[in-house]
C-alpha positions in Angstrom: 0.2 -0.2 -0.1 1.7 3.0 -1.6 0.8 5.8 1.1 3.1 9.2 1.5 4.0 10.2 5.0 3.2 13.7 4.1 -0.9 12.3 4.1 -2.6 13.9 6.4 -6.3 12.5 5.8 -7.8 10.0 7.9 -6.5 7.1 6.7 -3.0 8.3 5.7 -2.5 9.2 9.2 -3.8 5.8 10.6 -1.8 3.7 8.1 1.4 5.6 9.4 0.4 5.1 13.3 -1.5 1.6 13.0 0.7 -1.7 13.9 1.1 -2.9 10.6 2.7 -6.2 11.4 -0.1 -7.2 13.4 -2.7 -5.8 11.0 -0.8 -8.0 8.3 -1.1 -11.0 10.6 -4.7 -10.3 11.3 -5.1 -10.6 7.3 -3.3 -13.7 7.0 -5.8 -15.4 9.5 -8.9 -14.1 7.4 -7.0 -15.3 4.6 -7.0 -19.0 6.0 -10.6 -18.3 7.3 -11.7 -17.9 3.4 -9.3 -21.1 2.3 -10.9 -23.3 5.0 -14.2 -22.3 4.6 -14.3 -23.0 1.2 -12.6 -26.6 2.1 -15.0 -27.6 5.1 -18.4 -25.9 4.6 -20.1 -27.9 1.4 -20.1 -31.2 2.6 -21.4 -29.8 6.0 -24.2 -27.5 3.9 -25.4 -30.8 1.8 -25.7 -32.8 5.1 -28.1 -30.2 6.7 -30.0 -29.6 3.6 -28.9 -26.3 2.4 -27.3 -25.3 -1.2 -23.5 -26.3 -1.3 -22.1 -22.4 -1.5 -24.8 -21.1 1.0 -22.2 -21.7 4.4 -19.4 -20.1 1.9 -21.5 -17.2 1.0 -22.4 -16.1 4.8 -18.8 -16.5 5.9 -17.3 -14.4 2.9 -20.1 -11.6 4.2 -19.4 -11.8 7.9 -15.3 -11.8 7.1 -16.1 -8.9 5.3 -18.2 -7.3 7.7 -15.6 -8.0 10.3 -12.7 -6.6 8.6 -14.6 -3.5 7.8 -15.5 -3.3 11.5 -11.8 -4.1 12.8 -10.3 -1.1 10.3 -13.8 1.2 11.7 -12.9 0.6 15.0 -8.9 0.7 14.8 -9.7 4.4 13.3 -11.3 5.8 16.7 -9.3 7.4 19.6 -9.1 5.8 23.0 -11.8 8.0 24.4 -14.0 7.0 21.3 -12.9 3.3 22.5 -14.3 3.6 25.9 -17.6 4.9 24.7 -17.8 2.0 21.9 -17.0 -0.6 24.7 -19.4 1.0 27.2 -22.3 1.5 24.9 -21.8 -2.0 23.3 -21.2 -3.7 26.4 -24.6 -2.4 27.7 -26.3 -3.6 24.7 -24.6 -6.9 24.7 -25.6 -7.7 28.2 -29.3 -6.5 27.7 -29.1 -9.1 24.7 -27.2 -11.6 26.6 -30.4 -11.4 29.1 -32.7 -11.4 26.6 -31.8 -14.8 25.4 -33.0 -16.3 28.8 -36.6 -15.3 27.5 -36.9 -15.4 23.8 -33.4 -17.2 22.7 -33.1 -20.0 20.5 -32.4 -23.4 22.7 -30.1 -25.6 21.1 -28.5 -28.9 22.7 -30.1 -27.6 26.0 -28.3 -24.0 26.1 -30.0 -20.8 25.3 -27.3 -18.6 24.0 -28.4 -17.0 20.8 -31.2 -14.9 19.5 -32.7 -15.8 15.9 -32.6 -13.5 13.1 -33.7 -13.8 9.3 -30.7 -16.3 7.8 -28.7 -16.1 10.8 -28.5 -16.4 14.3 -26.8 -14.1 17.0 -24.8 -14.8 20.0 -24.7 -11.7 22.1 -22.1 -12.8 24.7 -19.3 -12.9 22.0 -19.8 -9.1 22.4 -19.5 -9.3 25.7 -15.9 -10.5 26.1 -14.1 -7.2 24.3 -16.5 -4.7 25.8 -15.9 -6.0 29.3 -12.3 -5.8 28.5 -12.3 -2.3 27.6 -14.9 -1.1 30.3 -13.1 -3.2 33.4 -9.7 -1.5 32.4 -11.3 1.8 32.5 -12.4 1.4 35.8 -9.1 0.1 37.0 -7.2 2.6 35.9 -9.8 5.3 36.7 -9.8 3.5 40.2 -5.8 3.9 40.4 -5.7 7.5 39.0 -8.4 8.7 42.1 -8.4 5.9 44.9 -11.4 6.9 46.2 -13.2 5.9 42.9 -14.6 2.4 43.4 -14.0 1.2 39.9 -12.7 -2.0 41.4 -15.6 -2.8 43.2 -18.1 -2.1 40.0 -16.0 -4.0 37.5 -16.5 -6.9 40.1 -20.1 -6.0 40.3 -20.0 -6.0 36.7 -18.3 -9.4 35.9 -20.4 -11.1 38.8 -23.9 -9.9 37.0 -22.4 -11.4 33.6 -21.2 -15.0 35.1 -24.8 -14.8 36.4 -26.3 -14.5 33.2 -23.8 -17.2 31.4 -24.5 -19.4 34.4 -28.5 -19.3 33.3 -28.0 -19.9 29.9 -25.3 -22.0 30.6 -22.3 -21.2 28.6 -19.4 -22.5 31.1 -16.7 -21.7 28.3 -17.8 -18.1 27.8 -17.5 -17.6 31.5 -14.1 -19.2 31.9 -12.8 -16.7 29.1 -14.0 -13.7 30.8 -13.3 -15.2 33.9 -9.5 -15.3 33.1 -9.2 -11.8 31.3 -10.7 -10.5 34.6 -8.3 -12.2 37.0 -5.2 -11.1 34.4 -6.2 -8.0 34.4 -6.4 -7.8 38.2 -3.3 -9.1 38.5 -1.8 -6.7 36.1 -3.1 -3.8 38.1 -1.3 -4.9 40.9 -3.4 -7.8 42.6 -1.0 -9.0 45.4 0.2 -12.7 45.6 -2.0 -13.7 48.5 -5.4 -12.7 46.7 -4.1 -13.7 43.5 -3.8 -17.2 45.4 -7.2 -16.8 46.7 -8.5 -16.2 43.2 -6.9 -19.1 41.6 -8.6 -21.4 44.6 -11.9 -19.7 43.6 -11.0 -20.4 39.9 -10.5 -24.2 40.8 -13.6 -24.5 43.0 -15.7 -22.9 39.9 -14.5 -25.6 37.8 -15.4 -28.3 40.2 -18.8 -26.5 40.8 -19.5 -26.4 37.3 -18.7 -30.2 37.3 -20.6 -31.0 39.9 -23.7 -28.7 38.7 -23.9 -28.9 34.9 -24.7 -32.4 33.4 -23.0 -31.4 30.2 -19.7 -30.4 31.3 -19.8 -33.6 33.9 -20.1 -35.4 30.6 -17.3 -34.1 28.5 -15.0 -34.1 31.2 -15.8 -37.8 31.7 -15.7 -38.5 28.2 -12.0 -37.0 27.9 -10.6 -39.2 30.8 -12.6 -42.3 29.8 -13.2 -42.2 26.0 -16.6 -43.2 25.1 -19.6 -41.1 23.5 -20.5 -38.8 20.4 -18.3 -36.4 21.6 -15.1 -38.3 21.8 -16.2 -39.6 18.5 -15.3 -36.3 16.7 -12.4 -36.1 18.7 -11.1 -39.4 17.4 -12.1 -38.4 13.9 -10.3 -35.2 14.1 -6.9 -36.8 15.5 -7.3 -39.2 12.7 -7.5 -36.4 10.6 -4.1 -35.0 11.7 -2.7 -37.9 11.4 -4.1 -38.8 7.8 -2.5 -35.3 6.9 0.7 -35.6 7.9 3.6 -33.4 7.3 2.5 -31.7 3.9 -1.5 -32.5 3.8 -3.7 -34.6 1.7 -4.1 -31.9 -0.7 -6.9 -29.1 -1.0 -10.4 -30.8 -1.3 -8.8 -34.2 -0.7 -9.7 -34.7 3.0 -12.4 -36.9 4.3 -13.3 -35.3 7.8 -15.4 -32.4 6.8 -17.9 -35.6 5.1 -18.1 -37.1 8.9 -18.0 -34.3 11.4 -21.2 -32.0 11.9 -19.1 -29.3 13.0 -15.9 -29.6 10.4 -16.7 -26.0 9.4 -16.6 -24.6 13.2 -15.2 -26.3 16.0 -13.1 -29.0 14.1 -12.0 -26.6 11.6 -8.5 -27.1 12.7 -8.7 -30.6 11.9 -9.6 -29.8 8.6 -6.4 -28.1 8.1 -4.5 -30.7 9.3 -5.9 -33.3 7.1 -5.7 -31.3 3.7 -2.7 -28.5 4.4 -0.6 -30.9 7.0 1.4 -30.3 10.1 3.3 -27.3 8.2 0.2 -25.2 8.0 -1.0 -25.8 11.3 2.4 -24.9 12.7 2.0 -21.5 10.7 -1.5 -21.1 12.0 -0.7 -21.6 15.3 2.7 -19.5 14.9 0.1 -16.3 13.9 -1.8 -16.5 16.6 1.2 -16.7 18.9 2.8 -13.7 17.4 -0.5 -11.6 17.6 -0.7 -12.0 21.3 3.4 -12.0 22.3 3.8 -8.8 20.1 0.6 -6.9 21.7 2.0 -8.0 24.9 5.6 -6.8 24.4 4.4 -3.5 23.1 2.7 -3.0 26.3 5.9 -2.9 28.2 6.8 0.2 26.9 3.1 1.8 27.4 2.8 4.3 30.0 -1.2 4.7 30.1 -2.4 2.1 32.8 -5.7 1.9 30.6 -4.1 1.0 27.2 -1.9 -1.9 29.2 -5.0 -3.4 30.8 -7.5 -3.2 28.1 -5.1 -4.6 25.8 -3.7 -7.3 27.9 -7.8 -8.1 28.5 -8.2 -8.3 24.6 -5.1 -10.5 23.8 -5.9 -12.8 26.8 -9.2 -13.1 25.2 -8.2 -13.7 22.1 -5.5 -16.1 22.8 -7.5 -18.1 24.9 -10.3 -18.7 22.3 -7.4 -19.8 20.0 -5.9 -22.4 22.4 -9.5 -23.6 23.5 -10.5 -24.6 19.8 -7.3 -26.1 19.0 -6.5 -27.9 22.1 -9.9 -29.3 21.8 -9.2 -30.5 18.4 -6.2 -32.2 19.6 -7.7 -33.8 22.4 -5.3 -31.7 24.9 -8.3 -30.6 27.1 -12.1 -31.7 26.8 -14.3 -30.5 23.9 -15.6 -26.8 24.0 -18.0 -25.5 21.4 -15.6 -22.3 21.2 -14.7 -20.9 17.6 -11.0 -20.4 16.3 -10.9 -16.7 15.8 -11.4 -15.6 12.1 -11.4 -19.3 10.7 -14.3 -20.7 12.1 -17.7 -20.8 10.6 -20.0 -18.2 12.9 -20.9 -14.5 12.2 -21.3 -13.0 15.6 -17.9 -14.8 16.7 -16.1 -13.4 13.4 -17.9 -9.7 14.0 -17.0 -9.6 17.7 -13.3 -10.9 17.4 -12.9 -8.1 14.9 -14.5 -5.7 17.3 -12.0 -6.6 19.8 -9.1 -6.7 17.3 -10.1 -3.2 16.2 -9.9 -2.0 19.7 -6.3 -3.8 20.3 -5.4 -1.9 16.9 -6.8 1.5 18.0 -5.5 1.6 21.7 -2.0 0.5 20.1 -1.7 3.4 17.5 1.5 5.4 17.8 0.2 9.2 19.0 1.8 12.4 19.4 2.1 14.1 23.1 -0.8 15.8 23.7 -3.1 13.6 21.8 -6.3 13.0 23.9 -6.0 9.6 25.9 
């Protein structure tokens, strides 16, 4: 992209201040998303009675919208990012509560609101908005100790957890809990309280195992392989084995003809079978690059809000990718969580794009005196 440094337009200033390496890495993930949706979706669409290219066209649309959202959000100032996060968080929380009343029930969970042609999962948008709002509250508490920012953030966290418990969505709860805990730790939580926090998370995991039958079933299937979820993971592992180092070739895999979630939760297995270990390693490397580069850039960031917000956004992004890939490789119990920018899913793509856009906006180079 040829843009002169003398270009003072909005896009010109954006191009020379945005983190272009992270932007390029995200673009690479979107490219993988296009390729893998072409590889995995036609077979799935035929099994569910849709036109062969129906899911492909939907995901192309979602990725295009996600890219536009990411670029548009990255143009904003930190002050505008806070406003977007606050407004988006309120709307997402209200819609998440609405799923308990008017939501579509799938496999015993109410997480989606049906719209013409697709369904929206409002809780996906809670992750980036919560990370930014919590960072603002914690940063304000640090700036003005009398301001109860930490307590307000804790109250918002508990409200979100209660809403997600009713759906139920244990995986989303775990991700948001991890984001909040890491932000508190970075903000200066002492080791004693950090230890108590870890024990509470362990207790929450045990409580989920005892309280929710589907959690207990998946843990039992992971420890003692049997049942439908074990079948999917077994087929996924077989796909990685069939792919070998270089893969069987585009369109030559068979896992997509067997697994109902080949285009979503197990898209990484499709990549392993058709494109091999090398491409899987590249995908893992791109995710690791985005997270590590973001964290390393924060080492020299003086603004507490930016540090806390970007840390939360990166933890949520990286943890979501880890859960999806680790589930496919049977390293953890299976969990229905999409691979950012690669798995099929409109809500996930747009929500992740929103979070990455916020990250790019907050890490842009700014001249001294710019509004924080």
